[in-house]
C-alpha positions in Angstrom: -42.3 -29.9 -22.9 -44.7 -28.5 -25.5 -48.4 -28.1 -25.4 -51.0 -27.8 -28.1 -54.2 -25.8 -27.9 -56.8 -28.6 -27.8 -60.3 -28.6 -29.1 -62.5 -30.8 -26.9 -63.3 -33.2 -29.8 -59.8 -33.5 -31.1 -57.9 -36.7 -30.1 -54.5 -36.0 -28.6 -51.3 -38.0 -28.4 -48.5 -37.7 -25.9 -45.0 -38.3 -27.2 -42.3 -38.9 -24.6 -39.0 -38.9 -26.4 -35.7 -37.3 -25.5 -34.3 -37.3 -29.1 -35.3 -33.8 -30.3 -35.1 -34.7 -34.0 -37.2 -37.8 -33.7 -39.7 -36.1 -31.4 -40.1 -33.2 -33.9 -40.6 -35.7 -36.7 -43.2 -37.6 -34.8 -45.1 -34.5 -33.8 -45.1 -33.2 -37.4 -46.5 -36.5 -38.8 -49.1 -37.0 -36.0 -50.3 -33.4 -36.4 -50.7 -34.0 -40.2 -53.0 -36.9 -39.2 -55.2 -34.5 -37.3 -54.0 -35.2 -33.8 -53.1 -32.6 -31.1 -49.7 -33.5 -29.8 -48.0 -32.9 -26.5 -44.3 -33.7 -26.1 -42.2 -34.4 -23.0 -38.4 -34.9 -23.2 -37.9 -36.9 -20.0 -39.7 -39.5 -18.0 -40.8 -37.3 -15.1 -42.4 -34.7 -17.4 -44.1 -37.5 -19.4 -45.5 -39.2 -16.4 -46.9 -36.0 -15.1 -48.6 -35.2 -18.4 -49.9 -38.7 -18.8 -51.6 -38.6 -15.4 -52.9 -35.0 -15.7 -54.5 -35.2 -19.1 -56.6 -37.5 -21.3 -54.9 -39.0 -24.4 -55.8 -41.3 -27.2 -52.3 -42.8 -27.2 -49.0 -42.6 -25.3 -45.9 -43.0 -27.4 -43.2 -43.8 -24.9 -39.4 -44.2 -25.4 -37.7 -46.7 -23.2 -34.4 -44.9 -22.6 -35.3 -41.6 -21.0 -33.6 -39.3 -18.5 -35.2 -39.0 -15.1 -37.4 -42.0 -15.1 -37.1 -44.7 -17.8 -40.0 -45.7 -20.0 -40.6 -49.0 -18.2 -41.2 -47.2 -14.9 -43.4 -44.6 -16.6 -45.4 -47.4 -18.2 -45.8 -49.2 -14.9 -46.9 -46.0 -13.1 -49.3 -45.0 -15.8 -50.9 -48.5 -15.8 -51.3 -48.3 -12.1 -53.5 -45.2 -12.6 -55.0 -45.7 -16.0 -55.8 -49.2 -17.2 -57.0 -48.3 -20.7 -54.7 -45.7 -22.1 -53.0 -47.3 -25.2 -49.2 -47.3 -24.9 -46.8 -47.8 -27.8 -43.2 -48.2 -26.6 -40.1 -47.2 -28.6 -36.9 -49.0 -27.9 -33.4 -48.9 -29.3 -32.7 -52.3 -27.8 -33.3 -55.6 -29.6 -33.1 -58.0 -26.7 -36.3 -60.0 -26.4 -36.6 -59.5 -22.7 -36.8 -55.7 -23.1 -39.9 -56.2 -25.3 -41.4 -58.8 -23.0 -40.9 -56.5 -20.0 -42.7 -53.7 -21.8 -45.7 -56.0 -22.7 -45.9 -57.4 -19.2 -45.9 -53.9 -17.7 -49.0 -53.1 -19.8 -47.7 -51.7 -23.1 -50.0 -52.4 -26.1 -47.3 -52.5 -28.7 -43.6 -51.7 -29.3 -41.3 -50.6 -32.1 -37.6 -51.1 -32.3 -35.5 -48.2 -33.5 -34.7 -47.4 -36.2 -38.2 -47.6 -37.7 -39.9 -45.9 -40.6 -42.7 -43.3 -40.1 -44.9 -45.5 -42.2 -44.4 -48.4 -39.9 -45.2 -46.2 -36.8 -48.4 -44.9 -38.4 -49.4 -48.5 -39.3 -48.9 -49.5 -35.7 -50.9 -46.6 -34.4 -53.8 -47.4 -36.8 -53.7 -51.1 -35.7 -54.0 -50.1 -32.1 -56.9 -47.8 -33.0 -58.6 -50.6 -34.9 -58.3 -53.0 -32.0 -59.8 -50.4 -29.6 -62.7 -49.7 -32.0 -63.4 -53.5 -32.4 -63.3 -54.0 -28.6 -65.6 -51.0 -28.1 -68.1 -52.3 -30.8 -68.0 -55.7 -29.2 -68.8 -54.5 -25.8 -71.5 -52.2 -27.1 -73.2 -55.2 -28.8 -73.0 -57.4 -25.7 -76.0 -57.6 -23.5 -75.5 -56.3 -20.0 -76.3 -59.7 -18.5 -73.4 -60.5 -16.2 -71.4 -63.8 -16.5 -71.9 -65.7 -13.3 -69.5 -68.3 -12.0 -70.6 -68.8 -8.4 -69.1 -65.9 -6.4 -67.2 -64.6 -9.4 -69.2 -62.2 -11.6 -67.9 -60.6 -14.8 -69.8 -57.5 -16.2 -68.7 -57.2 -19.9 -70.0 -53.7 -20.7 -68.9 -52.2 -17.4 -65.6 -54.0 -17.6 -66.1 -54.8 -13.9 -65.3 -58.0 -11.9 -66.5 -58.8 -8.4 -65.5 -61.7 -6.2 -67.7 -62.4 -3.2 -69.3 -59.0 -3.6 -66.0 -57.2 -3.7 -64.7 -55.4 -6.8 -61.5 -56.8 -8.2 -59.0 -54.4 -9.8 -57.7 -55.8 -13.1 -55.6 -54.2 -15.8 -57.1 -53.8 -19.3 -55.3 -56.9 -20.6 -56.2 -58.9 -17.5 -59.8 -58.1 -18.0 -59.8 -58.9 -21.7 -58.1 -62.2 -21.0 -60.7 -63.1 -18.2 -63.6 -62.0 -20.4 -62.4 -64.2 -23.2 -62.3 -67.2 -20.8 -65.6 -66.3 -19.2 -67.4 -66.0 -22.6 -66.1 -69.4 -23.6 -66.3 -71.6 -20.5 -64.9 -75.1 -20.9 -62.9 -74.3 -24.0 -59.2 -75.1 -23.8 -56.9 -72.4 -25.3 -53.2 -72.9 -26.1 -50.9 -70.0 -25.4 -50.6 -68.9 -29.0 -54.4 -68.7 -29.4 -54.5 -66.4 -26.3 -51.7 -64.3 -27.6 -53.5 -63.8 -30.9 -56.8 -63.0 -29.5 -55.8 -60.8 -26.5 -52.5 -59.2 -27.6 -52.5 -59.6 -31.4 -50.5 -61.5 -33.9 -47.4 -59.4 -33.6 -46.7 -61.1 -30.2 -46.2 -64.5 -31.7 -43.6 -66.4 -29.6 -44.0 -64.5 -26.3 -45.8 -67.3 -24.5 -44.3 -66.2 -21.2 -46.5 -63.1 -21.4 -49.5 -65.3 -21.3 -48.1 -67.2 -18.3 -47.4 -64.1 -16.3 -50.9 -62.7 -16.9 -52.5 -66.0 -16.0 -50.5 -66.0 -12.8 -51.5 -62.5 -11.9 -55.2 -63.2 -12.7 -55.1 -66.3 -10.5 -53.5 -64.3 -7.7 -56.5 -61.9 -7.8 -59.5 -64.3 -8.3 -58.4 -67.6 -6.9 -58.6 -68.5 -3.3 -55.7 -70.8 -3.7 -53.7 -69.9 -6.9 -51.7 -73.1 -6.6 -54.9 -75.1 -6.9 -57.2 -72.9 -9.1 -60.9 -73.5 -9.5 -61.6 -70.9 -12.2 -58.6 -70.8 -14.6 -57.4 -74.4 -14.9 -54.3 -75.8 -16.6 -54.8 -78.3 -19.3 -51.6 -80.2 -19.5 -50.0 -80.3 -22.9 -52.5 -77.7 -24.2 -52.8 -74.5 -22.2 -55.7 -73.2 -20.1 -59.5 -73.5 -19.8 -62.1 -71.7 -17.8 -64.5 -73.5 -15.5 -68.0 -74.1 -16.8 -71.0 -72.9 -14.7 -72.1 -76.5 -14.0 -68.6 -77.2 -12.5 -68.7 -74.3 -10.0 -68.4 -75.3 -6.4 -69.9 -72.7 -4.1 
């Protein structure tokens, strides 16, 4: 485990990687970009650091001693809904990538990869965060009302019958997209593009699993949803205000 002296205004990245050569390479290049870098060589150390400190990004290997990267991702997401997570995997099976995304990772890279590709992914994640932040800053604080379901865009808060609903970052982004465009039918690829980004083309089951989790949190009867409705042959639509049944 290594620590860097951190100036308050300097963004920091946590690298959780057990390959010492790759970890050193990542730390050198990230430092050259102006980041402060912390490194952990196993899952338990990485999880402790991720939960104790504030980072601009978590770079997380899947195959780790102690606790694997999937479990670290899951536990971090349970505590921090907004920390960007980039997963590194030596596996090429589609289900490994899907599992990482569904556990809350923002992106993934399959080893071996070039440093240039890694840096491009990091910059892409940063751009998405900046765009999201700018979008929320521009939005008025007027909440989006759908009967007893209320969405607060700037606060990134959701209440149902007066009770706060805990959503992950991706769940909130997905719900906000629906709530800002009531009545519009989206197919799964459109949702992937707008919520996850173009690199997830083909992972429609990621959309399905997030829709199911959202329904379990905001629908009184998820098997007969009133807010997020299935449009057969197309995808999903969100109820319009005029359709809300109190």
